[in-house]
FIBA-262714 format. One line per field, with one value per residue (C-alpha): residue number from 0; x, y, z. Coordinates in steps of 0.001 Angstrom, whole numbers. Layout:
N
k	NUM|...
east	X|...
north	Y|...
up	Z|...
//
This chain:
709
k	0|1|2|3|4|5|6|7|8|9|10|11|12|13|14|15|16|17|18|19|20|21|22|23|24|25|26|27|28|29|30|31|32|33|34|35|36|37|38|39|40|41|42|43|44|45|46|47|48|49|50|51|52|53|54|55|56|57|58|59|60|61|62|63|64|65|66|67|68|69|70|71|72|73|74|75|76|77|78|79|80|81|82|83|84|85|86|87|88|89|90|91|92|93|94|95|96|97|98|99|100|101|102|103|104|105|106|107|108|109|110|111|112|113|114|115|116|117|118|119|120|121|122|123|124|125|126|127|128|129|130|131|132|133|134|135|136|137|138|139|140|141|142|143|144|145|146|147|148|149|150|151|152|153|154|155|156|157|158|159|160|161|162|163|164|165|166|167|168|169|170|171|172|173|174|175|176|177|178|179|180|181|182|183|184|185|186|187|188|189|190|191|192|193|194|195|196|197|198|199|200|201|202|203|204|205|206|207|208|209|210|211|212|213|214|215|216|217|218|219|220|221|222|223|224|225|226|227|228|229|230|231|232|233|234|235|236|237|238|239|240|241|242|243|244|245|246|247|248|249|250|251|252|253|254|255|256|257|258|259|260|261|262|263|264|265|266|267|268|269|270|271|272|273|274|275|276|277|278|279|280|281|282|283|284|285|286|287|288|289|290|291|292|293|294|295|296|297|298|299|300|301|302|303|304|305|306|307|308|309|310|311|312|313|314|315|316|317|318|319|320|321|322|323|324|325|326|327|328|329|330|331|332|333|334|335|336|337|338|339|340|341|342|343|344|345|346|347|348|349|350|351|352|353|354|355|356|357|358|359|360|361|362|363|364|365|366|367|368|369|370|371|372|373|374|375|376|377|378|379|380|381|382|383|384|385|386|387|388|389|390|391|392|393|394|395|396|397|398|399|400|401|402|403|404|405|406|407|408|409|410|411|412|413|414|415|416|417|418|419|420|421|422|423|424|425|426|427|428|429|430|431|432|433|434|435|436|437|438|439|440|441|442|443|444|445|446|447|448|449|450|451|452|453|454|455|456|457|458|459|460|461|462|463|464|465|466|467|468|469|470|471|472|473|474|475|476|477|478|479|480|481|482|483|484|485|486|487|488|489|490|491|492|493|494|495|496|497|498|499|500|501|502|503|504|505|506|507|508|509|510|511|512|513|514|515|516|517|518|519|520|521|522|523|524|525|526|527|528|529|530|531|532|533|534|535|536|537|538|539|540|541|542|543|544|545|546|547|548|549|550|551|552|553|554|555|556|557|558|559|560|561|562|563|564|565|566|567|568|569|570|571|572|573|574|575|576|577|578|579|580|581|582|583|584|585|586|587|588|589|590|591|592|593|594|595|596|597|598|599|600|601|602|603|604|605|606|607|608|609|610|611|612|613|614|615|616|617|618|619|620|621|622|623|624|625|626|627|628|629|630|631|632|633|634|635|636|637|638|639|640|641|642|643|644|645|646|647|648|649|650|651|652|653|654|655|656|657|658|659|660|661|662|663|664|665|666|667|668|669|670|671|672|673|674|675|676|677|678|679|680|681|682|683|684|685|686|687|688|689|690|691|692|693|694|695|696|697|698|699|700|701|702|703|704|705|706|707|708
east	0|1322|244|-1723|-4032|-4978|-8749|-10645|-11358|-14121|-13151|-11914|-11967|-9189|-6396|-3889|-5128|-3450|-2609|-368|1763|59|3028|4607|7533|8651|8675|4881|5303|2885|2006|463|-1691|-2359|-5825|-7229|-10812|-11194|-7888|-4702|-1793|1092|2246|5054|6324|4900|7675|6043|6111|9141|9961|8946|10596|9253|10755|9330|11245|11617|8809|6041|7234|5282|2326|-196|1315|249|-3230|-3824|-1812|-3492|-2877|-5092|-7863|-10934|-13834|-14556|-13226|-14076|-11546|-12215|-9121|-6958|-5562|-2440|-3362|-4343|-7526|-10534|-13852|-15539|-18535|-20623|-20064|-23404|-22313|-18935|-20337|-23038|-20516|-18075|-20674|-22297|-18952|-18069|-21386|-20803|-17334|-18661|-21486|-19200|-15969|-16582|-15632|-11965|-11613|-11644|-8469|-7707|-4254|-3269|-512|436|-31|-1472|-698|-3682|-5416|-8756|-7773|-4559|-3499|-6742|-9442|-10721|-10347|-13945|-15406|-13239|-13521|-17325|-17173|-15061|-12439|-8896|-6982|-4142|-980|960|4564|6520|8034|8975|6924|9987|11721|8562|8247|11895|11658|8572|10263|13196|11798|8024|5811|7655|7983|11608|13594|12155|13789|14172|16349|19116|20592|21753|23380|27145|27532|25062|25024|22816|22378|20874|19207|19847|18380|18955|16812|14204|14049|15236|13738|15579|18947|19016|18855|21767|23670|23104|24470|27428|27986|27986|30690|28860|30404|28120|28718|26883|26827|25701|26913|26499|28241|25005|24064|23918|27157|28975|27930|28982|32248|32787|31228|31545|30776|29301|28386|24606|22790|25662|24584|23666|27247|28473|25914|26868|30562|29869|28077|31057|33528|31339|30924|34460|36090|33779|32293|28757|26810|26799|24192|21734|22230|21659|18555|16795|17612|17216|19286|22754|24435|22776|23644|27277|27436|25741|28328|31380|32656|31360|34761|35657|37785|34803|32614|35310|35187|31398|31014|34178|34803|38314|38366|40043|37316|34750|36596|36875|33180|32218|34505|33451|29762|29997|31964|29985|27000|24262|24712|22017|21274|18879|17886|16321|13698|16344|17837|15158|15249|17388|17168|18257|16744|14642|17491|19643|17187|17103|20901|21018|18268|20573|23235|21579|20675|24191|25784|23000|22236|18595|19508|19490|17605|19302|20262|18768|17333|15175|12940|9193|7921|4410|3966|3398|136|-2981|-4479|-7580|-6516|-9537|-11915|-10097|-10025|-13211|-11709|-14892|-16617|-14294|-15477|-13363|-10706|-10478|-7270|-4309|-2183|863|944|4663|3602|943|2569|2557|-972|-2317|-537|-1670|1755|534|-2089|-4839|-8295|-10201|-7838|-7946|-10703|-11219|-8682|-9200|-6141|-6005|-3148|-736|987|1887|3216|6158|6555|5991|8730|8211|7346|6974|4451|2647|2234|996|-1398|-2907|-3316|-5724|-9068|-10812|-9459|-11699|-9484|-10539|-7988|-8654|-5988|-4957|-3094|-3091|-231|1355|-1141|-4125|-3282|-4441|-7661|-11195|-12480|-10422|-11828|-10681|-9130|-8658|-5309|-4527|-5692|-9171|-9854|-10186|-7807|-5940|-2248|172|3848|6278|9111|8119|5640|3212|-383|-2042|-5446|-5584|-8634|-9559|-8302|-10147|-13112|-12307|-10978|-13499|-15382|-12598|-13629|-11719|-11174|-13571|-16399|-15474|-15956|-19134|-20582|-19442|-20771|-24147|-24386|-23495|-26163|-23721|-25541|-23083|-22658|-19093|-20200|-22525|-20078|-19026|-15344|-15790|-17307|-14492|-11952|-13663|-13265|-9816|-7950|-8327|-8774|-8838|-5396|-2650|-658|-3597|-4468|-5723|-5764|-9063|-10221|-11716|-8445|-6543|-8955|-7745|-4009|-3473|-1085|3|2803|1694|1432|4875|7916|9771|12744|15217|13793|12196|14100|11359|13584|16033|14893|13674|9915|9898|6493|7730|6498|9331|9153|12800|14774|14854|18113|16449|12916|9918|7732|9811|8139|4984|6719|7056|4251|3057|1456|-2323|-2329|-441|-3106|-6547|-6588|-6272|-4239|-5102|-2833|326|3606|4460|7378|10224|12012|15319|14887|18426|19650|21804|23275|21621|23882|22498|20842|23243|23236|25354|25063|28097|26827|24620|21865|20456|17367|16838|14170|14880|15728|12893|10214|8212|8188|6529|4687|5997|7755|5488|5890|8327|9826|10719|11990|14342|15711|16092|17673|17704|17482|20951|22680|25866|28652|32066|34973|36632|33403|32820|36331|36187|32904|33861|31338|31983|30414|27079|26544|23436|23725|21601|21009|19693|19220|17004|13855|14143|16121|16035|18007|19494|22285|25363|27274|30736|31620|33174|30056|29212|31500|33042|30542|27549|25209|22748|19567|16951|13288|10348|10668|7497|7655|5835|8730|11578|13803|12611|9427|10974|12284|14500|11726|11798|14806|13853|13253|9973|11362|10485|12982|13188|10654|7404|7226|9457|10610|14141|14784|18406|19041|18945|21937|22525|25004|25498|26765|26781|23387
north	0|3424|6793|7204|4517|6577|6571|9759|11122|13505|16888|16373|12570|10846|9681|11005|13728|15127|18812|21059|23830|27166|29475|31623|29258|27254|23965|23534|20715|17850|17499|14753|16013|13893|14508|13139|13778|16791|18441|18524|17158|17431|17821|16114|15979|13325|10735|9526|12965|13024|16642|16924|13581|13526|16791|20199|23402|25260|27596|24988|21860|23008|24371|23245|25814|28458|26964|26868|29905|31819|34930|33744|36081|33862|36325|39557|42610|46314|48951|50379|52557|54882|53506|51518|50927|47310|47767|45928|44488|41341|41704|39244|38374|39961|43208|43129|42515|45147|47763|47010|47157|50258|52068|50889|52221|55543|55886|55049|57568|60380|59737|57027|53363|54031|55523|51899|49852|46199|45254|41614|39248|35649|35125|31927|30927|28621|28875|29605|31585|33200|35970|36401|35509|39067|40100|39362|41318|44407|44271|44234|47046|49159|49733|50804|47917|46851|46070|43441|43274|42583|39382|38007|40446|42060|38711|37249|40109|39710|35913|36016|38551|36188|32657|32990|31543|28237|26086|25502|23020|20310|21017|17288|16999|18980|15623|15386|18821|18993|22660|24500|28263|29418|33129|35418|32538|31275|27899|26273|28926|29688|26622|23911|20898|21664|21401|17547|17449|19885|17901|14703|16365|17581|14024|12846|15368|18563|21866|24209|27954|30566|34210|36417|39410|37256|34046|32528|28943|27918|29648|27789|24468|25441|24609|28244|31375|34482|37640|40420|44030|44353|45380|44645|41140|42428|43497|40020|38343|40544|39843|36096|36469|38472|35723|32917|34685|36061|32716|30630|28713|28629|25623|26996|24550|25298|29045|28873|26680|27687|31337|34737|37891|36518|39009|41943|40436|40038|43696|44704|42950|43865|46254|44254|42780|40981|43978|46302|43974|43601|47336|47170|43947|43671|40194|39696|39565|36154|34752|35994|34268|31062|31097|31618|28831|26336|27112|26652|23404|21846|20531|20177|23409|24928|28404|28807|32445|33698|36399|38828|39051|41553|43883|46723|49355|47060|43842|43122|43511|41423|38530|39075|38827|35714|34152|34361|32127|28674|29238|30300|27129|24690|23919|23241|20102|17689|17150|19182|21981|25432|28085|27477|30397|29672|26196|27481|28087|24327|24511|25229|27749|29559|33005|34811|32512|33443|37217|37722|40769|41299|42561|45564|48894|49996|52535|51644|53118|50995|51739|49685|48422|49181|52839|52323|54662|57493|56644|56828|60089|61872|62062|60342|63025|60454|61821|60489|59666|56322|56414|52681|49869|46122|44022|40239|37768|40614|42669|45884|47650|45226|44365|47808|50445|53947|52554|55984|56955|53643|54525|58022|56750|53945|56357|58576|58821|59317|55998|52983|49886|46244|43476|39749|37958|35103|37393|41045|41974|45414|46253|44824|47040|49997|48382|49499|45952|42756|39507|36001|33970|30211|28469|25811|22995|24564|25262|23633|24624|23335|24160|24559|25273|27792|25389|21923|20015|18655|19760|19046|19175|20597|19184|20661|18460|20179|22476|26203|27517|29891|31864|31904|31517|31035|33967|32414|32472|36012|37367|35342|37051|40505|40021|38883|41867|44221|42644|41195|38328|37281|33522|33550|34983|32064|29272|26801|26070|22771|24611|27168|24330|22969|26363|27239|24900|23566|20010|18766|20179|17676|18561|17388|14280|11683|14178|15432|16992|13584|11741|14332|13811|10204|10674|14146|15158|14212|15058|16897|14660|15500|13371|12290|14240|11879|12690|16161|18573|20855|22901|20294|21202|24709|25071|28189|29880|33173|34949|33328|29925|30404|31847|35565|37313|40249|40255|40851|41326|44353|46331|46385|48278|47550|45506|43752|40345|40666|37996|40501|43202|41603|40512|44073|44818|48532|51380|49345|51156|51079|53113|52051|48793|47880|44526|43559|43128|45913|47044|49528|50388|50550|53818|56541|57604|59715|57000|54699|51222|48793|47336|43934|42640|38973|36649|35403|31726|31029|33464|33582|37320|38488|35224|33474|36632|36598|32926|31810|28708|30544|33560|31290|29724|33083|34710|38360|40666|41693|43599|42070|44559|43789|44121|46907|48928|48367|49440|52749|53584|52523|49686|46623|43158|42908|46633|48521|50422|52914|52115|55163|57162|60006|57864|56578|54538|51417|50196|46725|44692|44291|41201|41940|39325|38816|36859|40087|41874|45171|47963|45663|45525|42661|42920|40274|41236|39714|41073|42749|46485|46151|44033|46099|48533|52003|50624|50435|47613|47320|48435|51873|52687|50986|53095|53324|53513|50749|48604|48736|45989|44733|47490|45333|46723|47990|46708|45940|49523|50633|52703|53525|54642|52956|54323|53353|54001
up	0|-922|347|-2875|-1517|1535|2066|1299|4751|5722|7126|10672|10469|12397|10094|7561|5207|2092|1687|-407|1064|326|184|-2538|-2932|-5979|-4037|-3741|-1235|-729|2952|5057|7918|10994|12445|15676|16769|14512|15454|13364|15366|12910|9316|7432|3878|1565|1021|-2219|-3865|-6207|-5407|-1730|-860|2673|3907|4761|5391|8668|7674|7671|9452|12525|10549|13159|15542|13044|12725|16477|17503|20338|18242|15351|14274|14686|14520|12606|14425|14401|15406|18878|19309|17210|13949|14661|18301|17711|19745|18307|19406|18051|15744|13752|10102|9231|10888|9157|5668|6181|7291|4473|1716|3202|3302|-217|-1533|208|-1299|-4766|-4394|-3223|-5125|-7730|-7726|-8525|-5028|-3811|-4280|-3539|-2247|-2540|-3477|-2699|1006|-410|-3975|-4370|-7724|-6041|-2952|-4196|-6567|-8516|-5970|-5563|-9203|-10301|-7379|-7854|-11646|-11311|-8765|-11128|-8443|-9244|-10805|-8533|-10486|-8505|-9693|-6509|-7837|-11268|-13348|-14932|-15373|-16917|-19402|-20407|-20569|-22792|-25086|-25566|-25284|-25209|-22464|-22276|-19174|-20102|-18097|-15872|-12488|-11840|-14936|-13227|-12201|-15836|-15925|-16295|-15414|-13183|-12677|-9793|-10378|-7695|-5869|-2337|-3214|173|1861|-813|-3113|-738|-2500|-5738|-4009|-3847|-7658|-7829|-5215|-7204|-10341|-8291|-7068|-10695|-11538|-12407|-11401|-9447|-9666|-7614|-8728|-5862|-3800|-684|343|1614|2456|-1207|-2167|593|-964|-4480|-6200|-7104|-5615|-7763|-5764|-7887|-7250|-6840|-9999|-12416|-13487|-16935|-17575|-16668|-18937|-21904|-21319|-21268|-24607|-25916|-25008|-26365|-29708|-29975|-29201|-31381|-28458|-29893|-31077|-34621|-35912|-33099|-33489|-37250|-37109|-33900|-33119|-34748|-34399|-33703|-36035|-34267|-30900|-31898|-32878|-29621|-27409|-29488|-26805|-23807|-23052|-19825|-18904|-19298|-17245|-14572|-13939|-13559|-11614|-9547|-11025|-12476|-16281|-16325|-14082|-16590|-19432|-17416|-16596|-20258|-21479|-18831|-19304|-23083|-22781|-19925|-21852|-20929|-18979|-16815|-15452|-12544|-12035|-8819|-8465|-7175|-10670|-11783|-8775|-10088|-12797|-15607|-14302|-17367|-19826|-17505|-17855|-21620|-21773|-19584|-21722|-24748|-23232|-23514|-27157|-28061|-26687|-27603|-23975|-24863|-26810|-23854|-20578|-17877|-20246|-20678|-18395|-15326|-14403|-14049|-14986|-14268|-18013|-18344|-16377|-18513|-16087|-17306|-16119|-17565|-15686|-12492|-13116|-15164|-16952|-19038|-15874|-15608|-17065|-20011|-19094|-15396|-14049|-12927|-9840|-8941|-5355|-5201|-5091|-2420|107|-2419|-3530|26|863|-2295|-3962|-7133|-7660|-8156|-8929|-7141|-4325|-2523|127|729|797|1008|1836|1547|1025|1755|4438|2582|5673|5553|1868|298|180|1581|4991|6587|3895|4430|8108|7247|4589|6651|9581|7610|9364|6012|4689|5277|5453|5490|6091|5740|7758|10013|12433|13468|11173|11036|8292|10158|13138|11002|9744|10483|9946|10274|8870|9905|7072|6972|6792|4187|6479|6506|2828|-574|-3337|-6350|-6486|-9352|-8801|-10225|-9411|-10667|-12849|-10224|-9704|-6374|-4726|-1215|564|3955|6780|9632|10083|10127|13416|14952|12296|9705|6066|2781|449|-2054|490|1583|-1930|-2443|644|-431|-3966|-2672|-329|-3193|-5391|-7944|-9638|-12380|-12589|-11261|-7914|-7220|-7997|-5338|-4822|-6686|-9649|-9586|-9779|-12895|-14592|-13275|-15658|-19161|-17932|-21513|-22347|-23290|-20158|-18020|-20021|-17551|-14668|-13267|-10007|-9165|-9777|-7736|-4857|-4739|-5395|-3920|-6684|-10187|-12583|-15668|-18706|-20052|-20868|-17748|-16458|-18136|-21564|-21323|-23582|-24945|-27251|-28507|-32021|-31301|-31141|-28970|-28461|-29946|-33103|-35075|-33381|-32474|-29603|-30298|-29457|-31226|-29882|-32118|-29030|-28005|-30793|-28693|-25907|-22216|-20699|-17554|-18040|-17461|-14747|-12551|-13099|-12697|-16337|-17603|-20708|-20660|-19555|-20120|-19380|-23110|-24394|-26636|-25796|-27404|-29187|-28136|-24572|-23208|-19909|-17570|-14601|-11058|-10152|-9011|-5384|-3062|-426|-574|348|-1591|589|-382|1421|521|1883|5383|5845|8307|7078|3850|3160|6392|7062|10200|11327|14392|15349|18028|16416|13205|15142|17099|13900|12166|15200|16089|13062|11915|9178|7789|7071|5558|8041|6040|5899|9606|10573|8710|10473|13979|13980|16143|16109|17923|18333|17281|14007|12119|8440|6606|3428|2256|2502|6058|8522|10658|13664|13806|15402|13220|12186|10808|8200|4792|3760|1937|-472|473|-158|424|3430|3880|5943|5209|4972|6801|10320|11567|12174|15517|16800|15349|17168|16250|14651|11182|8998|5946|3562|5161|2951|-338|-3473|-5392|-8924|-11389|-13239|-17024|-17843|-16331|-13693|-11514|-8153|-7594|-4080|-5016|-6128|-2498|-1405|2256|4866|8226|11522|15197|16795
//
């Protein structure tokens, strides 16, 4: 008997239930939930799942402590003290829904529907309850469209321009790679279940190279760590192209048959010598030549890019340049070769069914959530301004830049704020109404992954704690109270699942919601990892059908994929986009140090930042400063320092270490503001400028100074 033969248990029935991790993480782990007498007693990784392999990360291996935390929000709450005070009183669901819809109607009557704005992201990445769950409601309402580009939007735009919406490499095929470049990705902390495949390749003789400003957990396990100045990755990529072309290291047949624009690309990189790139990146020119030669020779070679690669001024063109490399050397020919970014393109998701874009009035304005602080304080000059905010699946006080403006905006007495949450987050502290949201053990959802080829069905293991409800039910109740009678607002979760995917697509052949209910998960109907090489003979989903070094899609200008903006394709950023990759240096600043703010090892963005077990693993918040930078500023190990620039400041203990390059400061994100010294976190100093493509954020373009506090 295998775990696939587990009986289908009723909600709360004693036994082992199947679940899928809900978080915005590429691993999409399959979980087994132990339930006794209606109460979950533990979770563990599914040993039969080929990617999960029985293990869970530090974030979720005690997930039941999150479910039953005494700090859970379990009933609707109404603010009873000043905004930010955290003082609330319980109310009924009927009272909460009535107050929300009454206030929404008042705002619409006085200011128009665009004065209401949703704020959401991937607090859960379930297909039903995740990114797009509120889109139909707010599209029907005519509210401001929230553009959500915190993560991978710029990289996705660049990737599609170069390769089209292709799933690319099967992550499991990395065992066949001979040369693996992990670029801007701390895999051991943020993509843990991919590491065993890398380690197996390493055991078989593959060389593993990590390119990153920080010598993090993954870099320490690599064969070669290449430290790079933040924001200069594009210069390195162009120099690698220069060497490969100048030294004749290309797969000439693959380039001729399956790519377009190589002549233009060769002209573009003519002056992008290793010496030029060395001055930009801080990497010795000979190391750049060695990397190019080894990468070209080590077939099949693999590049894994992390989401951090896009987070600077030239992030989009950086991804475009990196995307050229596999095509030049013919890495796509064999399993284990190519570029690994977002395998989610393999899943036939029906995005329009999720967002219902036809419900949105034509011409509805679009506001990017990255600019939320400015939007709430009037700096964007919006007419009408934002007078009502509804936050779900997000904690913008911690993840948005301009933290001081976020505080000022959320403190406005004329702003009506609703937050659906599991805990009283820093954002929820400023809400007028807080609504209790279910955890993954209490809701139904179907889960795809942006890190592997397995789809899974998450069936509720236990009844909701207190009065918590799923996001799907929340928006059904709001729609009913607003009088919205479109078919989508009356669908059950089971009916939404039927519409969420093209279940007749080849990738889902033999897979149905009913079959997933029995097995829990299934691999998409694709060749196995030992044989999956989707572009061995080209076949790219681009206008030309080939890899485009010179992109035809660039003629349409800069764009954000509609799935990141409630299905809207209106009011795109537009503007001229160079069809060839080029280098955009990091933004200039008078502040001398580069601040990088990666994901914490034990938190998922700000999730788990309030829970004791994860806090103990993560340790006290610190900033890592290079010994030379510390010495010149009179900073000593363990002391309190002030990290600041023109936008704000935060206080933190310092760790003096050469884990970071000279001129670089590292302070991971995820700590809650309410627990921080000085009531500010790393996002208090981040900029609000967009990167070059996809309206990506520029977190890595943050420049600061540090001094003893």
